PDB file of N, CA, C and O in Angstrom:
ATOM      1  N   MET A   1      71.080 102.533  64.933  1.00  0.00           N
ATOM      2  CA  MET A   1      72.263 102.811  63.980  1.00  0.00           C
ATOM      3  C   MET A   1      72.897 101.715  64.146  1.00  0.00           C
ATOM      4  O   MET A   1      73.056 101.060  65.177  1.00  0.00           O
ATOM      5  N   ALA A   2      73.384 101.467  62.735  1.00  0.00           N
ATOM      6  CA  ALA A   2      74.317 100.530  62.411  1.00  0.00           C
ATOM      7  C   ALA A   2      75.832 100.825  62.928  1.00  0.00           C
ATOM      8  O   ALA A   2      76.400 101.916  62.893  1.00  0.00           O
ATOM      9  N   THR A   3      76.391  99.492  63.454  1.00  0.00           N
ATOM     10  CA  THR A   3      77.755  99.637  64.003  1.00  0.00           C
ATOM     11  C   THR A   3      78.676  99.860  63.170  1.00  0.00           C
ATOM     12  O   THR A   3      79.740 100.209  63.683  1.00  0.00           O
ATOM     13  N   SER A   4      78.645  99.762  61.753  1.00  0.00           N
ATOM     14  CA  SER A   4      79.350 100.251  60.900  1.00  0.00           C
ATOM     15  C   SER A   4      79.782 101.747  60.772  1.00  0.00           C
ATOM     16  O   SER A   4      80.902 102.204  60.540  1.00  0.00           O
ATOM     17  N   SER A   5      78.495 102.441  61.002  1.00  0.00           N
ATOM     18  CA  SER A   5      78.397 103.885  60.852  1.00  0.00           C
ATOM     19  C   SER A   5      79.058 104.641  62.186  1.00  0.00           C
ATOM     20  O   SER A   5      79.590 105.751  62.200  1.00  0.00           O
ATOM     21  N   ILE A   6      78.879 103.746  63.273  1.00  0.00           N
ATOM     22  CA  ILE A   6      79.643 104.368  64.483  1.00  0.00           C
ATOM     23  C   ILE A   6      81.381 104.189  64.368  1.00  0.00           C
ATOM     24  O   ILE A   6      82.220 105.028  64.696  1.00  0.00           O
ATOM     25  N   ILE A   7      81.586 102.983  63.861  1.00  0.00           N
ATOM     26  CA  ILE A   7      83.054 103.004  64.087  1.00  0.00           C
ATOM     27  C   ILE A   7      83.755 103.004  62.653  1.00  0.00           C
ATOM     28  O   ILE A   7      84.830 102.455  62.414  1.00  0.00           O
ATOM     29  N   GLU A   8      82.901 103.773  61.654  1.00  0.00           N
ATOM     30  CA  GLU A   8      83.282 104.013  60.227  1.00  0.00           C
ATOM     31  C   GLU A   8      84.750 104.438  60.401  1.00  0.00           C
ATOM     32  O   GLU A   8      85.690 103.838  59.881  1.00  0.00           O
ATOM     33  N   ASN A   9      84.876 105.659  61.274  1.00  0.00           N
ATOM     34  CA  ASN A   9      86.299 106.528  61.348  1.00  0.00           C
ATOM     35  C   ASN A   9      87.174 106.095  62.229  1.00  0.00           C
ATOM     36  O   ASN A   9      88.124 106.866  62.372  1.00  0.00           O
ATOM     37  N   ILE A  10      87.202 105.051  62.933  1.00  0.00           N
ATOM     38  CA  ILE A  10      88.051 104.272  63.922  1.00  0.00           C
ATOM     39  C   ILE A  10      89.415 103.787  63.300  1.00  0.00           C
ATOM     40  O   ILE A  10      89.401 102.799  62.566  1.00  0.00           O
ATOM     41  N   ARG A  11      90.410 104.344  63.527  1.00  0.00           N
ATOM     42  CA  ARG A  11      91.684 103.619  62.878  1.00  0.00           C
ATOM     43  C   ARG A  11      92.414 102.860  64.124  1.00  0.00           C
ATOM     44  O   ARG A  11      92.469 103.378  65.239  1.00  0.00           O
ATOM     45  N   VAL A  12      92.934 101.665  63.844  1.00  0.00           N
ATOM     46  CA  VAL A  12      93.805 101.041  65.111  1.00  0.00           C
ATOM     47  C   VAL A  12      95.138 100.678  64.292  1.00  0.00           C
ATOM     48  O   VAL A  12      95.386 100.177  63.195  1.00  0.00           O
ATOM     49  N   ASN A  13      95.876 101.187  65.383  1.00  0.00           N
ATOM     50  CA  ASN A  13      97.428 100.817  64.854  1.00  0.00           C
ATOM     51  C   ASN A  13      98.269  99.838  65.548  1.00  0.00           C
ATOM     52  O   ASN A  13      99.314  99.367  65.101  1.00  0.00           O
ATOM     53  N   ASN A  14      97.625  99.521  66.889  1.00  0.00           N
ATOM     54  CA  ASN A  14      98.148  98.579  67.717  1.00  0.00           C
ATOM     55  C   ASN A  14      97.122  97.289  67.731  1.00  0.00           C
ATOM     56  O   ASN A  14      96.042  97.327  68.320  1.00  0.00           O
ATOM     57  N   PRO A  15      97.588  96.180  67.027  1.00  0.00           N
ATOM     58  CA  PRO A  15      96.748  95.013  67.038  1.00  0.00           C
ATOM     59  C   PRO A  15      96.289  94.582  68.570  1.00  0.00           C
ATOM     60  O   PRO A  15      95.142  94.142  68.648  1.00  0.00           O
ATOM     61  N   MET A  16      96.887  94.641  69.529  1.00  0.00           N
ATOM     62  CA  MET A  16      96.545  94.284  70.879  1.00  0.00           C
ATOM     63  C   MET A  16      95.159  94.887  71.256  1.00  0.00           C
ATOM     64  O   MET A  16      94.232  94.206  71.694  1.00  0.00           O
ATOM     65  N   VAL A  17      95.100  96.382  71.019  1.00  0.00           N
ATOM     66  CA  VAL A  17      93.923  97.339  71.266  1.00  0.00           C
ATOM     67  C   VAL A  17      92.741  96.671  70.398  1.00  0.00           C
ATOM     68  O   VAL A  17      91.610  96.463  70.837  1.00  0.00           O
ATOM     69  N   LEU A  18      93.181  96.370  69.102  1.00  0.00           N
ATOM     70  CA  LEU A  18      91.929  95.664  68.329  1.00  0.00           C
ATOM     71  C   LEU A  18      91.400  94.405  68.943  1.00  0.00           C
ATOM     72  O   LEU A  18      90.193  94.290  69.157  1.00  0.00           O
ATOM     73  N   GLU A  19      92.408  93.284  69.290  1.00  0.00           N
ATOM     74  CA  GLU A  19      92.019  92.425  70.041  1.00  0.00           C
ATOM     75  C   GLU A  19      91.066  92.538  71.478  1.00  0.00           C
ATOM     76  O   GLU A  19      90.220  91.767  71.931  1.00  0.00           O
ATOM     77  N   GLU A  20      91.524  93.673  71.912  1.00  0.00           N
ATOM     78  CA  GLU A  20      90.797  94.138  73.191  1.00  0.00           C
ATOM     79  C   GLU A  20      89.156  94.388  72.631  1.00  0.00           C
ATOM     80  O   GLU A  20      88.146  93.817  73.042  1.00  0.00           O
ATOM     81  N   TYR A  21      89.239  95.190  71.810  1.00  0.00           N
ATOM     82  CA  TYR A  21      88.110  96.013  71.437  1.00  0.00           C
ATOM     83  C   TYR A  21      86.871  94.681  71.019  1.00  0.00           C
ATOM     84  O   TYR A  21      85.721  94.539  71.436  1.00  0.00           O
ATOM     85  N   VAL A  22      87.673  93.848  70.043  1.00  0.00           N
ATOM     86  CA  VAL A  22      86.711  92.737  69.691  1.00  0.00           C
ATOM     87  C   VAL A  22      86.115  91.727  70.666  1.00  0.00           C
ATOM     88  O   VAL A  22      85.014  91.183  70.587  1.00  0.00           O
ATOM     89  N   ASP A  23      87.240  91.551  71.787  1.00  0.00           N
ATOM     90  CA  ASP A  23      86.857  90.896  72.948  1.00  0.00           C
ATOM     91  C   ASP A  23      85.432  91.377  73.530  1.00  0.00           C
ATOM     92  O   ASP A  23      84.440  90.715  73.836  1.00  0.00           O
ATOM     93  N   ALA A  24      85.698  92.853  73.576  1.00  0.00           N
ATOM     94  CA  ALA A  24      84.742  93.667  74.561  1.00  0.00           C
ATOM     95  C   ALA A  24      83.273  93.558  73.898  1.00  0.00           C
ATOM     96  O   ALA A  24      82.253  93.441  74.577  1.00  0.00           O
ATOM     97  N   MET A  25      83.293  93.612  72.453  1.00  0.00           N
ATOM     98  CA  MET A  25      82.056  93.587  71.548  1.00  0.00           C
ATOM     99  C   MET A  25      81.432  92.200  71.668  1.00  0.00           C
ATOM    100  O   MET A  25      80.208  92.071  71.716  1.00  0.00           O
ATOM    101  N   GLU A  26      82.254  91.180  71.716  1.00  0.00           N
ATOM    102  CA  GLU A  26      81.897  89.881  71.953  1.00  0.00           C
ATOM    103  C   GLU A  26      81.314  89.520  73.058  1.00  0.00           C
ATOM    104  O   GLU A  26      80.356  88.749  73.097  1.00  0.00           O
ATOM    105  N   GLU A  27      81.939  90.142  74.207  1.00  0.00           N
ATOM    106  CA  GLU A  27      81.360  89.919  75.410  1.00  0.00           C
ATOM    107  C   GLU A  27      79.865  90.698  75.858  1.00  0.00           C
ATOM    108  O   GLU A  27      78.966  90.290  76.594  1.00  0.00           O
ATOM    109  N   ARG A  28      79.983  91.827  75.188  1.00  0.00           N
ATOM    110  CA  ARG A  28      78.559  92.483  75.404  1.00  0.00           C
ATOM    111  C   ARG A  28      77.404  91.670  74.539  1.00  0.00           C
ATOM    112  O   ARG A  28      76.249  91.548  74.947  1.00  0.00           O
ATOM    113  N   ALA A  29      77.872  91.147  73.318  1.00  0.00           N
ATOM    114  CA  ALA A  29      76.788  90.478  72.610  1.00  0.00           C
ATOM    115  C   ALA A  29      76.345  89.264  73.263  1.00  0.00           C
ATOM    116  O   ALA A  29      75.316  88.699  72.892  1.00  0.00           O
ATOM    117  N   LYS A  30      77.248  88.713  74.468  1.00  0.00           N
ATOM    118  CA  LYS A  30      76.586  87.514  75.248  1.00  0.00           C
ATOM    119  C   LYS A  30      75.587  88.060  76.291  1.00  0.00           C
ATOM    120  O   LYS A  30      74.651  87.376  76.704  1.00  0.00           O
ATOM    121  N   ASN A  31      75.809  89.221  76.664  1.00  0.00           N
ATOM    122  CA  ASN A  31      74.739  89.756  77.843  1.00  0.00           C
ATOM    123  C   ASN A  31      73.809  90.597  77.338  1.00  0.00           C
ATOM    124  O   ASN A  31      73.571  91.538  78.095  1.00  0.00           O
ATOM    125  N   VAL A  32      73.090  90.590  76.144  1.00  0.00           N
ATOM    126  CA  VAL A  32      72.044  91.250  75.624  1.00  0.00           C
ATOM    127  C   VAL A  32      70.691  90.797  76.578  1.00  0.00           C
ATOM    128  O   VAL A  32      70.239  89.677  76.813  1.00  0.00           O
ATOM    129  N   HIS A  33      70.292  92.005  76.974  1.00  0.00           N
ATOM    130  CA  HIS A  33      69.044  91.963  77.718  1.00  0.00           C
ATOM    131  C   HIS A  33      67.807  92.963  76.880  1.00  0.00           C
ATOM    132  O   HIS A  33      68.070  93.907  76.134  1.00  0.00           O
ATOM    133  N   PRO A  34      66.545  92.507  77.206  1.00  0.00           N
ATOM    134  CA  PRO A  34      65.391  93.603  76.539  1.00  0.00           C
ATOM    135  C   PRO A  34      65.690  94.907  77.322  1.00  0.00           C
ATOM    136  O   PRO A  34      66.035  94.884  78.504  1.00  0.00           O
ATOM    137  N   ARG A  35      65.565  95.848  76.726  1.00  0.00           N
ATOM    138  CA  ARG A  35      65.650  97.343  77.255  1.00  0.00           C
ATOM    139  C   ARG A  35      64.217  97.605  78.247  1.00  0.00           C
ATOM    140  O   ARG A  35      63.087  97.373  77.817  1.00  0.00           O
ATOM    141  N   THR A  36      64.464  98.068  79.478  1.00  0.00           N
ATOM    142  CA  THR A  36      63.385  98.370  80.166  1.00  0.00           C
ATOM    143  C   THR A  36      62.816  99.565  79.850  1.00  0.00           C
ATOM    144  O   THR A  36      63.496 100.288  79.121  1.00  0.00           O
ATOM    145  N   GLU A  37      61.708  99.988  80.216  1.00  0.00           N
ATOM    146  CA  GLU A  37      60.941 101.166  80.005  1.00  0.00           C
ATOM    147  C   GLU A  37      61.777 102.524  80.049  1.00  0.00           C
ATOM    148  O   GLU A  37      61.613 103.441  79.244  1.00  0.00           O
ATOM    149  N   ASN A  38      62.595 102.529  80.981  1.00  0.00           N
ATOM    150  CA  ASN A  38      63.333 103.643  81.157  1.00  0.00           C
ATOM    151  C   ASN A  38      64.491 103.753  80.039  1.00  0.00           C
ATOM    152  O   ASN A  38      64.879 104.853  79.645  1.00  0.00           O
ATOM    153  N   GLU A  39      64.943 102.704  79.622  1.00  0.00           N
ATOM    154  CA  GLU A  39      66.080 102.607  78.746  1.00  0.00           C
ATOM    155  C   GLU A  39      65.602 102.988  77.326  1.00  0.00           C
ATOM    156  O   GLU A  39      66.383 103.392  76.464  1.00  0.00           O
ATOM    157  N   ARG A  40      64.225 102.831  77.125  1.00  0.00           N
ATOM    158  CA  ARG A  40      63.638 102.912  75.460  1.00  0.00           C
ATOM    159  C   ARG A  40      63.758 104.322  75.342  1.00  0.00           C
ATOM    160  O   ARG A  40      63.781 105.046  76.337  1.00  0.00           O
ATOM    161  N   SER A  41      63.842 104.790  74.079  1.00  0.00           N
ATOM    162  CA  SER A  41      63.812 106.176  73.658  1.00  0.00           C
ATOM    163  C   SER A  41      62.015 106.263  73.175  1.00  0.00           C
ATOM    164  O   SER A  41      61.223 105.388  72.826  1.00  0.00           O
ATOM    165  N   GLY A  42      61.903 107.531  73.334  1.00  0.00           N
ATOM    166  CA  GLY A  42      60.275 107.815  72.865  1.00  0.00           C
ATOM    167  C   GLY A  42      60.298 108.909  71.947  1.00  0.00           C
ATOM    168  O   GLY A  42      61.403 109.354  71.635  1.00  0.00           O
ATOM    169  N   VAL A  43      59.166 109.468  71.414  1.00  0.00           N
ATOM    170  CA  VAL A  43      58.841 109.801  70.451  1.00  0.00           C
ATOM    171  C   VAL A  43      57.931 111.471  71.254  1.00  0.00           C
ATOM    172  O   VAL A  43      56.846 111.591  71.824  1.00  0.00           O
ATOM    173  N   VAL A  44      58.937 112.402  70.940  1.00  0.00           N
ATOM    174  CA  VAL A  44      58.591 113.458  71.639  1.00  0.00           C
ATOM    175  C   VAL A  44      57.524 114.530  70.631  1.00  0.00           C
ATOM    176  O   VAL A  44      57.771 115.061  69.548  1.00  0.00           O
ATOM    177  N   THR A  45      56.204 114.583  71.536  1.00  0.00           N
ATOM    178  CA  THR A  45      55.151 115.351  70.564  1.00  0.00           C
ATOM    179  C   THR A  45      54.787 116.735  71.133  1.00  0.00           C
ATOM    180  O   THR A  45      54.037 117.509  70.538  1.00  0.00           O
ATOM    181  N   ASP A  46      55.391 117.012  72.380  1.00  0.00           N
ATOM    182  CA  ASP A  46      55.309 118.228  72.840  1.00  0.00           C
ATOM    183  C   ASP A  46      55.959 119.441  72.061  1.00  0.00           C
ATOM    184  O   ASP A  46      57.187 119.509  72.090  1.00  0.00           O
ATOM    185  N   ARG A  47      55.345 120.279  71.460  1.00  0.00           N
ATOM    186  CA  ARG A  47      56.118 121.258  70.462  1.00  0.00           C
ATOM    187  C   ARG A  47      56.882 122.217  71.248  1.00  0.00           C
ATOM    188  O   ARG A  47      57.867 122.672  70.667  1.00  0.00           O
ATOM    189  N   GLU A  48      56.627 122.704  72.634  1.00  0.00           N
ATOM    190  CA  GLU A  48      57.395 123.369  73.265  1.00  0.00           C
ATOM    191  C   GLU A  48      58.816 122.520  73.491  1.00  0.00           C
ATOM    192  O   GLU A  48      59.925 122.916  73.132  1.00  0.00           O
ATOM    193  N   ARG A  49      58.579 121.499  74.041  1.00  0.00           N
ATOM    194  CA  ARG A  49      59.849 120.882  74.132  1.00  0.00           C
ATOM    195  C   ARG A  49      60.942 120.571  73.179  1.00  0.00           C
ATOM    196  O   ARG A  49      62.155 120.591  73.386  1.00  0.00           O
ATOM    197  N   MET A  50      60.096 120.196  71.778  1.00  0.00           N
ATOM    198  CA  MET A  50      61.218 120.075  70.960  1.00  0.00           C
ATOM    199  C   MET A  50      61.653 121.594  70.193  1.00  0.00           C
ATOM    200  O   MET A  50      62.490 121.637  69.291  1.00  0.00           O
ATOM    201  N   LYS A  51      61.013 122.673  70.662  1.00  0.00           N
ATOM    202  CA  LYS A  51      61.352 123.903  70.324  1.00  0.00           C
ATOM    203  C   LYS A  51      62.653 124.313  71.340  1.00  0.00           C
ATOM    204  O   LYS A  51      63.644 124.945  70.974  1.00  0.00           O
ATOM    205  N   LYS A  52      62.439 123.876  72.488  1.00  0.00           N
ATOM    206  CA  LYS A  52      63.550 124.140  73.327  1.00  0.00           C
ATOM    207  C   LYS A  52      64.828 123.350  72.933  1.00  0.00           C
ATOM    208  O   LYS A  52      65.893 123.951  72.795  1.00  0.00           O
ATOM    209  N   PHE A  53      64.735 122.072  72.760  1.00  0.00           N
ATOM    210  CA  PHE A  53      65.548 121.197  72.341  1.00  0.00           C
ATOM    211  C   PHE A  53      66.443 121.783  71.069  1.00  0.00           C
ATOM    212  O   PHE A  53      67.642 122.046  71.161  1.00  0.00           O
ATOM    213  N   MET A  54      65.622 121.943  69.828  1.00  0.00           N
ATOM    214  CA  MET A  54      66.368 122.661  68.825  1.00  0.00           C
ATOM    215  C   MET A  54      67.094 123.927  68.851  1.00  0.00           C
ATOM    216  O   MET A  54      68.040 124.175  68.104  1.00  0.00           O
ATOM    217  N   ALA A  55      66.651 124.675  69.684  1.00  0.00           N
ATOM    218  CA  ALA A  55      67.113 125.834  70.247  1.00  0.00           C
ATOM    219  C   ALA A  55      68.444 125.803  70.829  1.00  0.00           C
ATOM    220  O   ALA A  55      69.321 126.647  70.644  1.00  0.00           O
ATOM    221  N   LYS A  56      68.519 124.795  71.522  1.00  0.00           N
ATOM    222  CA  LYS A  56      69.838 124.245  72.451  1.00  0.00           C
ATOM    223  C   LYS A  56      70.626 123.897  71.301  1.00  0.00           C
ATOM    224  O   LYS A  56      71.657 124.487  70.982  1.00  0.00           O
ATOM    225  N   VAL A  57      70.109 122.907  70.674  1.00  0.00           N
ATOM    226  CA  VAL A  57      70.904 122.445  69.613  1.00  0.00           C
ATOM    227  C   VAL A  57      71.764 123.485  68.386  1.00  0.00           C
ATOM    228  O   VAL A  57      72.905 123.382  67.935  1.00  0.00           O
ATOM    229  N   LEU A  58      70.772 124.391  68.130  1.00  0.00           N
ATOM    230  CA  LEU A  58      71.383 125.491  67.244  1.00  0.00           C
ATOM    231  C   LEU A  58      72.336 126.260  68.063  1.00  0.00           C
ATOM    232  O   LEU A  58      73.457 126.480  67.605  1.00  0.00           O
ATOM    233  N   ALA A  59      72.044 126.637  69.086  1.00  0.00           N
ATOM    234  CA  ALA A  59      72.853 127.516  69.868  1.00  0.00           C
ATOM    235  C   ALA A  59      74.406 127.077  70.018  1.00  0.00           C
ATOM    236  O   ALA A  59      75.370 127.836  70.120  1.00  0.00           O
ATOM    237  N   LYS A  60      74.404 125.727  70.006  1.00  0.00           N
ATOM    238  CA  LYS A  60      75.759 125.126  70.279  1.00  0.00           C
ATOM    239  C   LYS A  60      76.348 125.266  68.825  1.00  0.00           C
ATOM    240  O   LYS A  60      77.578 125.306  68.783  1.00  0.00           O
ATOM    241  N   LYS A  61      75.761 125.337  67.777  1.00  0.00           N
ATOM    242  CA  LYS A  61      76.321 125.416  66.315  1.00  0.00           C
ATOM    243  C   LYS A  61      76.485 126.977  66.470  1.00  0.00           C
ATOM    244  O   LYS A  61      77.005 127.422  65.447  1.00  0.00           O
ATOM    245  N   GLY A  62      76.248 127.861  67.306  1.00  0.00           N
ATOM    246  CA  GLY A  62      76.285 129.314  67.018  1.00  0.00           C
ATOM    247  C   GLY A  62      75.294 129.982  66.056  1.00  0.00           C
ATOM    248  O   GLY A  62      75.488 130.947  65.316  1.00  0.00           O
ATOM    249  N   ILE A  63      74.110 129.196  66.248  1.00  0.00           N
ATOM    250  CA  ILE A  63      72.803 129.707  65.330  1.00  0.00           C
ATOM    251  C   ILE A  63      71.662 130.264  66.207  1.00  0.00           C
ATOM    252  O   ILE A  63      70.889 129.463  66.733  1.00  0.00           O
ATOM    253  N   SER A  64      71.533 131.416  66.370  1.00  0.00           N
ATOM    254  CA  SER A  64      70.490 132.033  67.228  1.00  0.00           C
ATOM    255  C   SER A  64      69.125 131.974  66.432  1.00  0.00           C
ATOM    256  O   SER A  64      69.024 132.164  65.220  1.00  0.00           O
ATOM    257  N   VAL A  65      68.073 131.678  67.316  1.00  0.00           N
ATOM    258  CA  VAL A  65      66.592 131.578  66.776  1.00  0.00           C
ATOM    259  C   VAL A  65      66.135 132.739  67.345  1.00  0.00           C
ATOM    260  O   VAL A  65      64.965 133.087  67.182  1.00  0.00           O
TER     261      VAL A  65
END
């Protein structure tokens, strides 16, 4: 996901907070490391697992299956 879509709705009224945010982003960019296998996202192919996940998501929206 692009960073612009994540921070699109953020409004900053305090210049000090903006500087701290930019500093944190720059610091994080310096410490990039390859993802380990545990950090990688995977593709779920188990139909039952997908059904349970979607039922949970829909339940949160008030939609029963």
